[in-house]
C-alpha positions as CSV (number, residue, x, y, z in Angstrom):
1,L,7.9,4.1,-4.5
2,M,6.8,0.7,-2.6
3,P,10.3,-0.4,-1.1
4,L,9.7,-3.9,0.7
5,E,11.5,-6.6,2.1
6,E,10.6,-10.2,1.1
7,D,9.0,-11.4,4.3
8,L,5.4,-12.9,5.3
9,W,4.5,-9.4,6.4
10,S,5.2,-7.4,3.2
11,Q,3.6,-10.5,1.1
12,G,0.3,-9.6,3.0
13,K,0.3,-6.2,2.3
14,C,-2.6,-5.1,-0.1
15,G,-0.5,-2.7,-2.5
16,F,-3.2,0.7,-1.3
17,K,-0.4,2.9,-1.5
18,I,0.2,1.7,-5.3
19,I,-3.3,1.7,-6.3
20,Q,-3.5,5.5,-4.6
21,Y,-0.7,6.5,-6.7
22,M,-1.7,4.8,-9.8
23,A,-5.0,6.5,-9.3
24,L,-3.5,9.7,-9.8
25,G,-1.4,9.1,-12.8
26,I,1.8,8.3,-11.0
27,P,3.6,5.4,-12.4
28,A,4.6,3.0,-9.9
29,V,8.3,1.7,-8.9
30,A,8.1,-0.8,-6.5
31,S,9.8,-4.5,-5.0
32,P,8.2,-7.2,-6.6
33,V,6.5,-8.6,-3.3
34,G,2.9,-10.1,-3.1
35,V,0.3,-8.1,-4.9
36,N,2.5,-5.4,-6.0
37,N,3.4,-8.0,-9.1
38,D,-0.4,-8.3,-9.9
39,L,-0.4,-4.1,-9.9
40,I,2.5,-3.2,-11.2
41,N,3.7,-4.3,-14.9
42,K,6.1,-3.0,-18.0
43,S,3.3,-0.9,-18.7
44,T,2.4,1.0,-15.5
45,G,5.9,1.0,-13.8
46,F,8.9,-0.8,-12.6
47,L,9.5,-3.9,-10.3
48,C,13.1,-3.2,-8.7
49,S,15.1,-5.9,-6.5
50,T,18.5,-4.6,-6.6
51,P,19.6,-1.2,-6.0
52,E,20.8,-0.9,-9.3
53,Q,17.1,-1.5,-10.7
54,W,15.7,1.0,-8.7
55,Y,18.2,3.7,-9.8
56,T,17.8,2.7,-13.0
57,A,13.9,2.9,-12.9
58,L,13.8,6.4,-11.3
59,S,16.7,8.1,-13.2
60,T,14.4,6.4,-16.6
61,L,11.0,7.8,-15.1
62,L,13.1,11.3,-13.9
63,S,14.8,11.6,-17.6
64,D,11.9,10.4,-20.0
65,D,8.7,12.7,-19.6
66,S,6.9,10.8,-22.5
67,L,7.3,7.6,-20.9
68,R,6.3,9.2,-17.1
69,V,3.0,10.4,-18.8
70,E,2.3,7.3,-20.6
71,M,3.4,4.5,-17.7
72,G,1.0,7.3,-15.5
73,K,-2.1,7.3,-17.6
74,N,-1.6,3.3,-18.4
75,G,-1.6,2.7,-14.6
76,R,-5.0,5.2,-14.2
77,D,-6.8,3.3,-16.5
78,K,-5.4,0.4,-14.9
79,I,-6.9,1.3,-11.7
80,I,-10.2,2.3,-13.0
81,R,-10.8,-0.8,-14.8
82,F,-10.5,-3.5,-12.0
83,Y,-10.5,-1.4,-9.0
84,S,-12.7,1.6,-8.9
85,I,-16.2,2.0,-7.4
86,Q,-17.5,1.6,-10.8
87,A,-15.8,-1.5,-11.5
88,N,-16.7,-3.1,-8.3
89,A,-19.9,-1.9,-7.3
90,G,-21.8,-4.5,-9.2
91,P,-20.2,-7.6,-7.7
92,F,-20.5,-5.9,-4.4
93,L,-24.1,-5.4,-4.6
94,S,-24.7,-9.2,-5.8
95,L,-23.3,-10.1,-3.1
96,F,-26.9,-8.7,-1.4
97,D,-29.1,-10.9,-3.9
């Protein structure tokens, strides 16, 4: 869960909490602010702007085990593909060539 206000401070956040949770296979539910829009999509979690959207997202995840597992797996796969050490070792080491 990562509720945020829409302000300059929140827009500059890196989404590390979301990355950590998704790496653990936990579906993400967050405000659509800054990088959250890049990290979360309909296959990895929910972006919520209103109290009603938050309620619906959390109720859906609590009541649908298969969706929760699927979103968790999709989120973990995304983090491994784009944010893991393995995914970034080559580009990082190329900085020293």
